[in-house]
A tleap script that builds the chain and sets N, CA, C and O, in Angstrom:
source leaprc.protein.ff14SB
mol = sequence {
  NMET ASN ARG THR ALA ILE ARG GLU CYS ALA
  PHE LYS LEU LEU TYR SER MET GLU ILE GLN
  LYS GLN GLY ASN LEU GLU GLU ASN ILE GLU
  LEU TYR LEU GLU ASN ASN GLN ILE THR ASP
  GLU ASN ALA LYS GLN TYR ILE LYS ASP ALA
  ILE LEU GLY ILE GLU LYS ASN GLN GLU GLN
  ILE ILE TYR GLN ILE GLU LYS ASN LEU LYS
  LYS ASP TRP LYS ILE GLU ARG ILE SER LYS
  ILE ASP LEU SER ILE LEU GLU LEU ALA ILE
  TYR GLU LEU LYS TYR THR LYS VAL PRO PHE
  LYS VAL ALA ILE ASN GLU ALA VAL GLU LEU
  ALA LYS LYS TYR GLY GLU ASP THR SER LYS
  ASN PHE VAL ASN GLY ILE LEU ALA SER VAL
  VAL LYS CGLU
}
set mol.1.N position { 0.841 -1.196 0.000 }
set mol.1.CA position { 0.000 0.000 0.000 }
set mol.1.C position { 0.877 1.247 0.000 }
set mol.1.O position { 1.794 1.364 0.812 }
set mol.2.N position { 0.595 2.177 -0.910 }
set mol.2.CA position { 1.379 3.411 -0.897 }
set mol.2.C position { 0.768 4.415 0.084 }
set mol.2.O position { -0.339 4.217 0.584 }
set mol.3.N position { 1.501 5.481 0.347 }
set mol.3.CA position { 1.085 6.456 1.360 }
set mol.3.C position { -0.249 7.125 0.997 }
set mol.3.O position { -1.054 7.417 1.881 }
set mol.4.N position { -0.481 7.364 -0.283 }
set mol.4.CA position { -1.742 7.971 -0.719 }
set mol.4.C position { -2.921 7.073 -0.368 }
set mol.4.O position { -3.930 7.546 0.154 }
set mol.5.N position { -2.798 5.791 -0.649 }
set mol.5.CA position { -3.864 4.836 -0.343 }
set mol.5.C position { -4.071 4.703 1.171 }
set mol.5.O position { -5.202 4.599 1.644 }
set mol.6.N position { -2.983 4.708 1.908 }
set mol.6.CA position { -3.058 4.620 3.371 }
set mol.6.C position { -3.756 5.865 3.927 }
set mol.6.O position { -4.613 5.761 4.804 }
set mol.7.N position { -3.390 7.028 3.418 }
set mol.7.CA position { -3.996 8.288 3.853 }
set mol.7.C position { -5.501 8.283 3.550 }
set mol.7.O position { -6.308 8.755 4.350 }
set mol.8.N position { -5.857 7.745 2.389 }
set mol.8.CA position { -7.267 7.668 2.005 }
set mol.8.C position { -8.042 6.762 2.974 }
set mol.8.O position { -9.181 7.063 3.330 }
set mol.9.N position { -7.428 5.670 3.392 }
set mol.9.CA position { -8.057 4.786 4.385 }
set mol.9.C position { -8.255 5.522 5.705 }
set mol.9.O position { -9.311 5.411 6.327 }
set mol.10.N position { -7.253 6.265 6.129 }
set mol.10.CA position { -7.365 7.036 7.375 }
set mol.10.C position { -8.500 8.049 7.263 }
set mol.10.O position { -9.271 8.227 8.206 }
set mol.11.N position { -8.604 8.711 6.112 }
set mol.11.CA position { -9.688 9.671 5.880 }
set mol.11.C position { -11.053 8.980 5.977 }
set mol.11.O position { -11.963 9.490 6.630 }
set mol.12.N position { -11.192 7.815 5.325 }
set mol.12.CA position { -12.475 7.102 5.342 }
set mol.12.C position { -12.876 6.722 6.762 }
set mol.12.O position { -14.042 6.850 7.137 }
set mol.13.N position { -11.919 6.258 7.546 }
set mol.13.CA position { -12.199 5.906 8.939 }
set mol.13.C position { -12.585 7.155 9.734 }
set mol.13.O position { -13.547 7.134 10.502 }
set mol.14.N position { -11.850 8.214 9.550 }
set mol.14.CA position { -12.132 9.478 10.240 }
set mol.14.C position { -13.538 9.980 9.894 }
set mol.14.O position { -14.290 10.403 10.773 }
set mol.15.N position { -13.877 9.927 8.621 }
set mol.15.CA position { -15.196 10.361 8.167 }
set mol.15.C position { -16.300 9.497 8.769 }
set mol.15.O position { -17.312 10.018 9.238 }
set mol.16.N position { -16.110 8.183 8.758 }
set mol.16.CA position { -17.144 7.294 9.315 }
set mol.16.C position { -17.326 7.541 10.812 }
set mol.16.O position { -18.443 7.465 11.324 }
set mol.17.N position { -16.240 7.831 11.508 }
set mol.17.CA position { -16.338 8.123 12.937 }
set mol.17.C position { -17.004 9.483 13.167 }
set mol.17.O position { -17.689 9.672 14.172 }
set mol.18.N position { -16.810 10.418 12.255 }
set mol.18.CA position { -17.449 11.733 12.334 }
set mol.18.C position { -18.973 11.586 12.204 }
set mol.18.O position { -19.736 12.294 12.862 }
set mol.19.N position { -19.390 10.671 11.358 }
set mol.19.CA position { -20.812 10.421 11.140 }
set mol.19.C position { -21.415 9.664 12.332 }
set mol.19.O position { -22.480 10.039 12.821 }
set mol.20.N position { -20.752 8.612 12.799 }
set mol.20.CA position { -21.293 7.746 13.849 }
set mol.20.C position { -21.245 8.370 15.236 }
set mol.20.O position { -22.195 8.246 16.010 }
set mol.21.N position { -20.147 9.036 15.548 }
set mol.21.CA position { -19.974 9.678 16.866 }
set mol.21.C position { -20.238 8.722 18.034 }
set mol.21.O position { -20.823 9.122 19.041 }
set mol.22.N position { -19.822 7.500 17.909 }
set mol.22.CA position { -20.021 6.554 19.009 }
set mol.22.C position { -18.970 5.460 18.981 }
set mol.22.O position { -18.235 5.306 18.005 }
set mol.23.N position { -18.911 4.712 20.057 }
set mol.23.CA position { -18.002 3.585 20.130 }
set mol.23.C position { -16.625 3.954 20.653 }
set mol.23.O position { -16.236 5.121 20.696 }
set mol.24.N position { -15.914 2.928 21.042 }
set mol.24.CA position { -14.554 3.070 21.540 }
set mol.24.C position { -13.611 3.306 20.364 }
set mol.24.O position { -13.677 2.608 19.352 }
set mol.25.N position { -12.746 4.283 20.507 }
set mol.25.CA position { -11.834 4.672 19.432 }
set mol.25.C position { -10.945 3.512 18.989 }
set mol.25.O position { -10.838 3.220 17.798 }
set mol.26.N position { -10.316 2.863 19.950 }
set mol.26.CA position { -9.410 1.741 19.631 }
set mol.26.C position { -10.172 0.611 18.918 }
set mol.26.O position { -9.674 0.026 17.956 }
set mol.27.N position { -11.383 0.315 19.406 }
set mol.27.CA position { -12.192 -0.742 18.792 }
set mol.27.C position { -12.587 -0.368 17.367 }
set mol.27.O position { -12.553 -1.209 16.468 }
set mol.28.N position { -12.964 0.899 17.161 }
set mol.28.CA position { -13.330 1.358 15.820 }
set mol.28.C position { -12.170 1.200 14.848 }
set mol.28.O position { -12.361 0.783 13.706 }
set mol.29.N position { -10.970 1.534 15.305 }
set mol.29.CA position { -9.785 1.407 14.450 }
set mol.29.C position { -9.550 -0.057 14.096 }
set mol.29.O position { -9.369 -0.400 12.927 }
set mol.30.N position { -9.554 -0.914 15.106 }
set mol.30.CA position { -9.313 -2.343 14.872 }
set mol.30.C position { -10.368 -2.949 13.949 }
set mol.30.O position { -10.045 -3.733 13.056 }
set mol.31.N position { -11.615 -2.586 14.167 }
set mol.31.CA position { -12.716 -3.075 13.341 }
set mol.31.C position { -12.544 -2.627 11.890 }
set mol.31.O position { -12.753 -3.408 10.962 }
set mol.32.N position { -12.162 -1.367 11.706 }
set mol.32.CA position { -11.952 -0.843 10.360 }
set mol.32.C position { -10.812 -1.588 9.660 }
set mol.32.O position { -10.945 -1.985 8.502 }
set mol.33.N position { -9.704 -1.774 10.358 }
set mol.33.CA position { -8.556 -2.476 9.767 }
set mol.33.C position { -8.934 -3.897 9.375 }
set mol.33.O position { -8.556 -4.380 8.308 }
set mol.34.N position { -9.689 -4.563 10.253 }
set mol.34.CA position { -10.109 -5.943 10.008 }
set mol.34.C position { -11.092 -6.010 8.836 }
set mol.34.O position { -10.923 -6.823 7.928 }
set mol.35.N position { -12.116 -5.156 8.858 }
set mol.35.CA position { -13.149 -5.182 7.813 }
set mol.35.C position { -12.609 -4.829 6.438 }
set mol.35.O position { -13.134 -5.296 5.427 }
set mol.36.N position { -11.574 -4.013 6.390 }
set mol.36.CA position { -10.993 -3.603 5.114 }
set mol.36.C position { -9.747 -4.414 4.763 }
set mol.36.O position { -9.032 -4.103 3.811 }
set mol.37.N position { -9.509 -5.448 5.544 }
set mol.37.CA position { -8.395 -6.381 5.322 }
set mol.37.C position { -7.064 -5.658 5.117 }
set mol.37.O position { -6.306 -5.955 4.194 }
set mol.38.N position { -6.810 -4.706 6.004 }
set mol.38.CA position { -5.550 -3.973 5.963 }
set mol.38.C position { -4.552 -4.726 6.837 }
set mol.38.O position { -4.673 -4.764 8.061 }
set mol.39.N position { -3.569 -5.319 6.177 }
set mol.39.CA position { -2.597 -6.143 6.893 }
set mol.39.C position { -1.202 -5.527 6.888 }
set mol.39.O position { -0.345 -5.916 7.681 }
set mol.40.N position { -0.976 -4.573 6.002 }
set mol.40.CA position { 0.313 -3.881 5.908 }
set mol.40.C position { 0.591 -3.172 7.239 }
set mol.40.O position { -0.193 -2.329 7.676 }
set mol.41.N position { 1.702 -3.520 7.873 }
set mol.41.CA position { 2.016 -2.957 9.198 }
set mol.41.C position { 2.222 -1.449 9.165 }
set mol.41.O position { 1.824 -0.745 10.093 }
set mol.42.N position { 2.848 -0.945 8.089 }
set mol.42.CA position { 3.029 0.506 7.964 }
set mol.42.C position { 1.680 1.215 7.861 }
set mol.42.O position { 1.471 2.272 8.455 }
set mol.43.N position { 0.772 0.614 7.098 }
set mol.43.CA position { -0.567 1.191 6.936 }
set mol.43.C position { -1.305 1.193 8.275 }
set mol.43.O position { -1.902 2.197 8.663 }
set mol.44.N position { -1.256 0.076 8.963 }
set mol.44.CA position { -1.924 -0.020 10.279 }
set mol.44.C position { -1.389 1.050 11.230 }
set mol.44.O position { -2.156 1.732 11.910 }
set mol.45.N position { -0.075 1.185 11.266 }
set mol.45.CA position { 0.555 2.130 12.187 }
set mol.45.C position { 0.195 3.575 11.838 }
set mol.45.O position { -0.119 4.373 12.722 }
set mol.46.N position { 0.241 3.905 10.552 }
set mol.46.CA position { -0.104 5.263 10.133 }
set mol.46.C position { -1.554 5.585 10.511 }
set mol.46.O position { -1.833 6.644 11.073 }
set mol.47.N position { -2.458 4.680 10.205 }
set mol.47.CA position { -3.881 4.907 10.482 }
set mol.47.C position { -4.113 5.073 11.978 }
set mol.47.O position { -4.810 5.994 12.404 }
set mol.48.N position { -3.530 4.181 12.777 }
set mol.48.CA position { -3.681 4.287 14.239 }
set mol.48.C position { -3.111 5.606 14.751 }
set mol.48.O position { -3.757 6.312 15.525 }
set mol.49.N position { -1.898 5.931 14.313 }
set mol.49.CA position { -1.252 7.174 14.759 }
set mol.49.C position { -2.080 8.395 14.373 }
set mol.49.O position { -2.263 9.311 15.175 }
set mol.50.N position { -2.576 8.400 13.139 }
set mol.50.CA position { -3.348 9.551 12.658 }
set mol.50.C position { -4.647 9.715 13.447 }
set mol.50.O position { -4.955 10.813 13.913 }
set mol.51.N position { -5.396 8.651 13.596 }
set mol.51.CA position { -6.702 8.744 14.279 }
set mol.51.C position { -6.501 9.116 15.750 }
set mol.51.O position { -7.185 9.998 16.268 }
set mol.52.N position { -5.573 8.450 16.415 }
set mol.52.CA position { -5.325 8.750 17.830 }
set mol.52.C position { -4.717 10.146 17.996 }
set mol.52.O position { -5.027 10.846 18.960 }
set mol.53.N position { -3.856 10.549 17.063 }
set mol.53.CA position { -3.254 11.884 17.112 }
set mol.53.C position { -4.284 12.983 16.904 }
set mol.53.O position { -4.241 14.017 17.571 }
set mol.54.N position { -5.200 12.759 15.985 }
set mol.54.CA position { -6.268 13.740 15.744 }
set mol.54.C position { -7.160 13.840 16.981 }
set mol.54.O position { -7.537 14.937 17.395 }
set mol.55.N position { -7.489 12.707 17.558 }
set mol.55.CA position { -8.326 12.708 18.767 }
set mol.55.C position { -7.626 13.447 19.909 }
set mol.55.O position { -8.239 14.254 20.607 }
set mol.56.N position { -6.349 13.163 20.086 }
set mol.56.CA position { -5.576 13.777 21.171 }
set mol.56.C position { -5.458 15.295 21.002 }
set mol.56.O position { -5.482 16.037 21.984 }
set mol.57.N position { -5.333 15.745 19.761 }
set mol.57.CA position { -5.126 17.171 19.474 }
set mol.57.C position { -6.360 17.837 18.863 }
set mol.57.O position { -6.256 18.869 18.201 }
set mol.58.N position { -7.517 17.239 19.091 }
set mol.58.CA position { -8.767 17.693 18.476 }
set mol.58.C position { -9.031 19.186 18.688 }
set mol.58.O position { -9.355 19.899 17.738 }
set mol.59.N position { -8.897 19.656 19.916 }
set mol.59.CA position { -9.192 21.061 20.214 }
set mol.59.C position { -8.308 22.003 19.403 }
set mol.59.O position { -8.798 22.977 18.831 }
set mol.60.N position { -7.018 21.719 19.351 }
set mol.60.CA position { -6.076 22.571 18.620 }
set mol.60.C position { -6.332 22.505 17.116 }
set mol.60.O position { -6.224 23.519 16.425 }
set mol.61.N position { -6.666 21.335 16.609 }
set mol.61.CA position { -6.940 21.176 15.174 }
set mol.61.C position { -8.201 21.953 14.794 }
set mol.61.O position { -8.210 22.664 13.789 }
set mol.62.N position { -9.250 21.825 15.582 }
set mol.62.CA position { -10.498 22.558 15.323 }
set mol.62.C position { -10.245 24.065 15.423 }
set mol.62.O position { -10.776 24.846 14.634 }
set mol.63.N position { -9.436 24.459 16.392 }
set mol.63.CA position { -9.085 25.876 16.537 }
set mol.63.C position { -8.413 26.401 15.265 }
set mol.63.O position { -8.723 27.499 14.804 }
set mol.64.N position { -7.489 25.611 14.699 }
set mol.64.CA position { -6.795 26.000 13.474 }
set mol.64.C position { -7.787 26.188 12.321 }
set mol.64.O position { -7.647 27.113 11.521 }
set mol.65.N position { -8.777 25.314 12.242 }
set mol.65.CA position { -9.783 25.429 11.177 }
set mol.65.C position { -10.625 26.685 11.396 }
set mol.65.O position { -10.791 27.494 10.483 }
set mol.66.N position { -11.151 26.843 12.599 }
set mol.66.CA position { -12.025 27.990 12.907 }
set mol.66.C position { -11.308 29.319 12.680 }
set mol.66.O position { -11.884 30.266 12.143 }
set mol.67.N position { -10.056 29.375 13.091 }
set mol.67.CA position { -9.267 30.599 12.984 }
set mol.67.C position { -9.072 31.024 11.529 }
set mol.67.O position { -8.899 32.209 11.243 }
set mol.68.N position { -9.100 30.065 10.622 }
set mol.68.CA position { -8.833 30.352 9.219 }
set mol.68.C position { -10.086 30.366 8.335 }
set mol.68.O position { -9.988 30.429 7.109 }
set mol.69.N position { -11.248 30.308 8.959 }
set mol.69.CA position { -12.502 30.443 8.209 }
set mol.69.C position { -12.778 31.917 7.944 }
set mol.69.O position { -12.273 32.791 8.648 }
set mol.70.N position { -13.578 32.182 6.929 }
set mol.70.CA position { -14.006 33.558 6.681 }
set mol.70.C position { -14.832 34.027 7.870 }
set mol.70.O position { -15.386 33.218 8.614 }
set mol.71.N position { -14.909 35.328 8.038 }
set mol.71.CA position { -15.571 35.934 9.206 }
set mol.71.C position { -16.978 35.408 9.467 }
set mol.71.O position { -17.327 35.135 10.615 }
set mol.72.N position { -17.785 35.263 8.433 }
set mol.72.CA position { -19.183 34.872 8.627 }
set mol.72.C position { -19.408 33.357 8.630 }
set mol.72.O position { -20.552 32.902 8.655 }
set mol.73.N position { -18.342 32.587 8.606 }
set mol.73.CA position { -18.469 31.134 8.582 }
set mol.73.C position { -18.336 30.546 9.984 }
set mol.73.O position { -17.593 31.057 10.821 }
set mol.74.N position { -19.064 29.473 10.216 }
set mol.74.CA position { -18.954 28.684 11.447 }
set mol.74.C position { -18.538 27.272 11.061 }
set mol.74.O position { -18.819 26.819 9.952 }
set mol.75.N position { -17.879 26.590 11.961 }
set mol.75.CA position { -17.379 25.236 11.665 }
set mol.75.C position { -18.523 24.265 11.362 }
set mol.75.O position { -18.338 23.306 10.613 }
set mol.76.N position { -19.697 24.508 11.936 }
set mol.76.CA position { -20.853 23.638 11.709 }
set mol.76.C position { -21.287 23.656 10.243 }
set mol.76.O position { -21.969 22.740 9.784 }
set mol.77.N position { -20.897 24.679 9.525 }
set mol.77.CA position { -21.284 24.840 8.128 }
set mol.77.C position { -20.429 23.974 7.187 }
set mol.77.O position { -20.811 23.749 6.038 }
set mol.78.N position { -19.305 23.503 7.658 }
set mol.78.CA position { -18.392 22.697 6.837 }
set mol.78.C position { -18.945 21.275 6.724 }
set mol.78.O position { -19.392 20.695 7.713 }
set mol.79.N position { -18.911 20.725 5.518 }
set mol.79.CA position { -19.382 19.342 5.332 }
set mol.79.C position { -18.488 18.392 6.132 }
set mol.79.O position { -17.318 18.681 6.381 }
set mol.80.N position { -19.050 17.277 6.520 }
set mol.80.CA position { -18.289 16.283 7.297 }
set mol.80.C position { -17.097 15.758 6.489 }
set mol.80.O position { -16.051 15.440 7.056 }
set mol.81.N position { -17.257 15.671 5.185 }
set mol.81.CA position { -16.155 15.204 4.334 }
set mol.81.C position { -15.009 16.211 4.380 }
set mol.81.O position { -13.859 15.846 4.624 }
set mol.82.N position { -15.336 17.489 4.141 }
set mol.82.CA position { -14.290 18.521 4.162 }
set mol.82.C position { -13.644 18.627 5.536 }
set mol.82.O position { -12.431 18.806 5.648 }
set mol.83.N position { -14.455 18.516 6.576 }
set mol.83.CA position { -13.931 18.586 7.941 }
set mol.83.C position { -12.948 17.445 8.201 }
set mol.83.O position { -11.885 17.665 8.781 }
set mol.84.N position { -13.292 16.241 7.780 }
set mol.84.CA position { -12.406 15.087 7.971 }
set mol.84.C position { -11.097 15.255 7.208 }
set mol.84.O position { -10.025 14.927 7.719 }
set mol.85.N position { -11.191 15.770 5.978 }
set mol.85.CA position { -9.986 16.011 5.173 }
set mol.85.C position { -9.096 17.049 5.861 }
set mol.85.O position { -7.882 16.870 5.964 }
set mol.86.N position { -9.713 18.131 6.328 }
set mol.86.CA position { -8.954 19.189 7.003 }
set mol.86.C position { -8.299 18.690 8.286 }
set mol.86.O position { -7.143 19.013 8.559 }
set mol.87.N position { -9.030 17.908 9.071 }
set mol.87.CA position { -8.462 17.387 10.318 }
set mol.87.C position { -7.233 16.536 10.042 }
set mol.87.O position { -6.210 16.681 10.710 }
set mol.88.N position { -7.330 15.656 9.067 }
set mol.88.CA position { -6.203 14.788 8.727 }
set mol.88.C position { -5.012 15.612 8.221 }
set mol.88.O position { -3.874 15.379 8.628 }
set mol.89.N position { -5.277 16.560 7.347 }
set mol.89.CA position { -4.197 17.378 6.786 }
set mol.89.C position { -3.534 18.252 7.851 }
set mol.89.O position { -2.309 18.367 7.890 }
set mol.90.N position { -4.342 18.861 8.709 }
set mol.90.CA position { -3.766 19.713 9.758 }
set mol.90.C position { -2.978 18.873 10.756 }
set mol.90.O position { -1.941 19.306 11.257 }
set mol.91.N position { -3.470 17.679 11.041 }
set mol.91.CA position { -2.697 16.768 11.900 }
set mol.91.C position { -1.327 16.520 11.261 }
set mol.91.O position { -0.300 16.602 11.935 }
set mol.92.N position { -1.315 16.218 9.964 }
set mol.92.CA position { -0.042 15.950 9.289 }
set mol.92.C position { 0.854 17.187 9.282 }
set mol.92.O position { 2.062 17.081 9.492 }
set mol.93.N position { 0.271 18.350 9.044 }
set mol.93.CA position { 1.058 19.586 9.007 }
set mol.93.C position { 1.681 19.924 10.355 }
set mol.93.O position { 2.851 20.299 10.427 }
set mol.94.N position { 0.909 19.791 11.408 }
set mol.94.CA position { 1.331 20.264 12.731 }
set mol.94.C position { 2.042 19.207 13.584 }
set mol.94.O position { 2.873 19.553 14.424 }
set mol.95.N position { 1.728 17.944 13.380 }
set mol.95.CA position { 2.197 16.921 14.325 }
set mol.95.C position { 3.033 15.802 13.702 }
set mol.95.O position { 3.413 14.857 14.393 }
set mol.96.N position { 3.323 15.904 12.398 }
set mol.96.CA position { 4.156 14.874 11.765 }
set mol.96.C position { 5.242 15.566 10.943 }
set mol.96.O position { 5.297 16.795 10.884 }
set mol.97.N position { 6.084 14.789 10.327 }
set mol.97.CA position { 7.163 15.329 9.512 }
set mol.97.C position { 6.822 15.324 8.019 }
set mol.97.O position { 7.709 15.476 7.179 }
set mol.98.N position { 5.534 15.150 7.691 }
set mol.98.CA position { 5.111 15.165 6.293 }
set mol.98.C position { 5.334 16.582 5.742 }
set mol.98.O position { 4.892 17.552 6.357 }
set mol.99.N position { 6.007 16.714 4.603 }
set mol.99.CA position { 6.211 18.050 4.019 }
set mol.99.C position { 4.866 18.726 3.730 }
set mol.99.O position { 3.916 18.069 3.305 }
set mol.100.N position { 4.791 20.043 3.963 }
set mol.100.CA position { 3.501 20.722 3.837 }
set mol.100.C position { 2.929 20.634 2.419 }
set mol.100.O position { 1.711 20.565 2.253 }
set mol.101.N position { 3.784 20.634 1.405 }
set mol.101.CA position { 3.285 20.532 0.031 }
set mol.101.C position { 2.607 19.185 -0.209 }
set mol.101.O position { 1.597 19.106 -0.910 }
set mol.102.N position { 3.161 18.141 0.369 }
set mol.102.CA position { 2.583 16.800 0.234 }
set mol.102.C position { 1.243 16.737 0.962 }
set mol.102.O position { 0.257 16.256 0.403 }
set mol.103.N position { 1.201 17.216 2.195 }
set mol.103.CA position { -0.039 17.178 2.981 }
set mol.103.C position { -1.153 17.949 2.281 }
set mol.103.O position { -2.287 17.476 2.207 }
set mol.104.N position { -0.831 19.130 1.769 }
set mol.104.CA position { -1.847 19.948 1.093 }
set mol.104.C position { -2.293 19.282 -0.210 }
set mol.104.O position { -3.490 19.193 -0.484 }
set mol.105.N position { -1.336 18.816 -1.008 }
set mol.105.CA position { -1.680 18.169 -2.276 }
set mol.105.C position { -2.567 16.947 -2.060 }
set mol.105.O position { -3.560 16.765 -2.765 }
set mol.106.N position { -2.215 16.122 -1.101 }
set mol.106.CA position { -3.004 14.918 -0.825 }
set mol.106.C position { -4.413 15.286 -0.350 }
set mol.106.O position { -5.389 14.637 -0.726 }
set mol.107.N position { -4.512 16.327 0.476 }
set mol.107.CA position { -5.820 16.774 0.975 }
set mol.107.C position { -6.682 17.291 -0.175 }
set mol.107.O position { -7.877 17.002 -0.240 }
set mol.108.N position { -6.077 18.050 -1.074 }
set mol.108.CA position { -6.814 18.575 -2.229 }
set mol.108.C position { -7.283 17.425 -3.132 }
set mol.108.O position { -8.396 17.458 -3.657 }
set mol.109.N position { -6.440 16.423 -3.306 }
set mol.109.CA position { -6.836 15.257 -4.109 }
set mol.109.C position { -8.013 14.515 -3.471 }
set mol.109.O position { -8.927 14.084 -4.174 }
set mol.110.N position { -7.995 14.365 -2.149 }
set mol.110.CA position { -9.130 13.743 -1.456 }
set mol.110.C position { -10.393 14.595 -1.624 }
set mol.110.O position { -11.486 14.061 -1.812 }
set mol.111.N position { -10.236 15.908 -1.556 }
set mol.111.CA position { -11.377 16.815 -1.720 }
set mol.111.C position { -11.962 16.700 -3.129 }
set mol.111.O position { -13.180 16.730 -3.302 }
set mol.112.N position { -11.093 16.567 -4.132 }
set mol.112.CA position { -11.566 16.393 -5.516 }
set mol.112.C position { -12.348 15.099 -5.657 }
set mol.112.O position { -13.380 15.052 -6.326 }
set mol.113.N position { -11.846 14.047 -5.019 }
set mol.113.CA position { -12.438 12.720 -5.165 }
set mol.113.C position { -13.733 12.564 -4.373 }
set mol.113.O position { -14.686 11.959 -4.865 }
set mol.114.N position { -13.781 13.101 -3.155 }
set mol.114.CA position { -14.915 12.836 -2.269 }
set mol.114.C position { -15.800 14.052 -1.986 }
set mol.114.O position { -16.957 13.903 -1.594 }
set mol.115.N position { -15.261 15.240 -2.184 }
set mol.115.CA position { -15.997 16.441 -1.812 }
set mol.115.C position { -16.886 16.975 -2.919 }
set mol.115.O position { -17.093 16.338 -3.952 }
set mol.116.N position { -17.400 18.161 -2.668 }
set mol.116.CA position { -18.225 18.854 -3.652 }
set mol.116.C position { -17.312 19.601 -4.615 }
set mol.116.O position { -16.090 19.570 -4.467 }
set mol.117.N position { -17.899 20.268 -5.597 }
set mol.117.CA position { -17.104 21.002 -6.594 }
set mol.117.C position { -16.218 22.072 -5.961 }
set mol.117.O position { -15.109 22.324 -6.431 }
set mol.118.N position { -16.712 22.697 -4.896 }
set mol.118.CA position { -15.972 23.789 -4.258 }
set mol.118.C position { -14.992 23.301 -3.187 }
set mol.118.O position { -14.205 24.090 -2.665 }
set mol.119.N position { -15.037 22.028 -2.862 }
set mol.119.CA position { -14.231 21.495 -1.757 }
set mol.119.C position { -12.735 21.678 -1.947 }
set mol.119.O position { -12.030 22.050 -1.009 }
set mol.120.N position { -12.245 21.418 -3.159 }
set mol.120.CA position { -10.791 21.486 -3.367 }
set mol.120.C position { -10.259 22.890 -3.103 }
set mol.120.O position { -9.198 23.046 -2.500 }
set mol.121.N position { -10.989 23.917 -3.550 }
set mol.121.CA position { -10.552 25.296 -3.313 }
set mol.121.C position { -10.666 25.675 -1.839 }
set mol.121.O position { -9.799 26.360 -1.296 }
set mol.122.N position { -11.738 25.224 -1.202 }
set mol.122.CA position { -11.956 25.500 0.217 }
set mol.122.C position { -10.840 24.879 1.056 }
set mol.122.O position { -10.223 25.555 1.880 }
set mol.123.N position { -10.588 23.596 0.842 }
set mol.123.CA position { -9.553 22.867 1.587 }
set mol.123.C position { -8.182 23.499 1.337 }
set mol.123.O position { -7.415 23.716 2.275 }
set mol.124.N position { -7.879 23.790 0.079 }
set mol.124.CA position { -6.602 24.402 -0.267 }
set mol.124.C position { -6.440 25.755 0.436 }
set mol.124.O position { -5.368 26.058 0.960 }
set mol.125.N position { -7.492 26.560 0.447 }
set mol.125.CA position { -7.442 27.884 1.082 }
set mol.125.C position { -7.188 27.813 2.572 }
set mol.125.O position { -6.350 28.545 3.100 }
set mol.126.N position { -7.913 26.930 3.257 }
set mol.126.CA position { -7.739 26.789 4.710 }
set mol.126.C position { -6.323 26.307 5.028 }
set mol.126.O position { -5.663 26.852 5.912 }
set mol.127.N position { -5.862 25.294 4.314 }
set mol.127.CA position { -4.531 24.729 4.588 }
set mol.127.C position { -3.409 25.713 4.239 }
set mol.127.O position { -2.391 25.759 4.929 }
set mol.128.N position { -3.590 26.486 3.190 }
set mol.128.CA position { -2.593 27.502 2.844 }
set mol.128.C position { -2.495 28.528 3.973 }
set mol.128.O position { -1.400 28.966 4.326 }
set mol.129.N position { -3.629 28.905 4.533 }
set mol.129.CA position { -3.627 29.861 5.670 }
set mol.129.C position { -2.945 29.278 6.888 }
set mol.129.O position { -2.208 29.976 7.584 }
set mol.130.N position { -3.187 27.989 7.155 }
set mol.130.CA position { -2.563 27.327 8.306 }
set mol.130.C position { -1.043 27.311 8.126 }
set mol.130.O position { -0.301 27.572 9.073 }
set mol.131.N position { -0.584 27.005 6.917 }
set mol.131.CA position { 0.856 26.935 6.645 }
set mol.131.C position { 1.510 28.307 6.778 }
set mol.131.O position { 2.631 28.407 7.275 }
set mol.132.N position { 0.829 29.362 6.342 }
set mol.132.CA position { 1.390 30.719 6.403 }
set mol.132.C position { 1.699 31.161 7.823 }
set mol.132.O position { 2.590 31.981 8.046 }
set mol.133.N position { 0.968 30.618 8.776 }
set mol.133.CA position { 1.209 30.960 10.179 }
set mol.133.C position { 2.555 30.419 10.593 }
set mol.133.O position { 2.964 30.591 11.741 }
savepdb mol mol.pdb
quit
C-alpha cells in the first residue's frame, strides 16, 4: 500500500467516525482495519497514529480550522467530508514530519475525489492559511 492509499483509508475511517460519533476509538480502528483487510504494518501504524493523534489534538486542530474560516463562517457549516480532510491534513502539518506541500496536495486530491465542486478550493485555502502561520 502506498502512502496515498493509506492516507485515504485514514480519511475514510475518520469520516465514518465523524458520522457515527459513538463507540470506543481503539475498537473502531481495529474493526476498520479488520473489515478492510488492511494487513500492511506501515498502513496499520499510520492509520492508528493519525486517528489517535487527531483525537488527542482535536481542540487545537479545530481551533486552526475555525481561525482560518471567513468571518461569517462557522465550523458547523463545513461538510463532514471537508472537515475530515482538514483534520487529517492539519494533523499531518502540525504533528508529523510530512512536508507541507505533500499534505496539502493529498488533501486537495481527497477533496476532488470525495468532496463537492468547491471542496478542493476550500480545503486548499484553509490549509494555505494554516501553513502561512
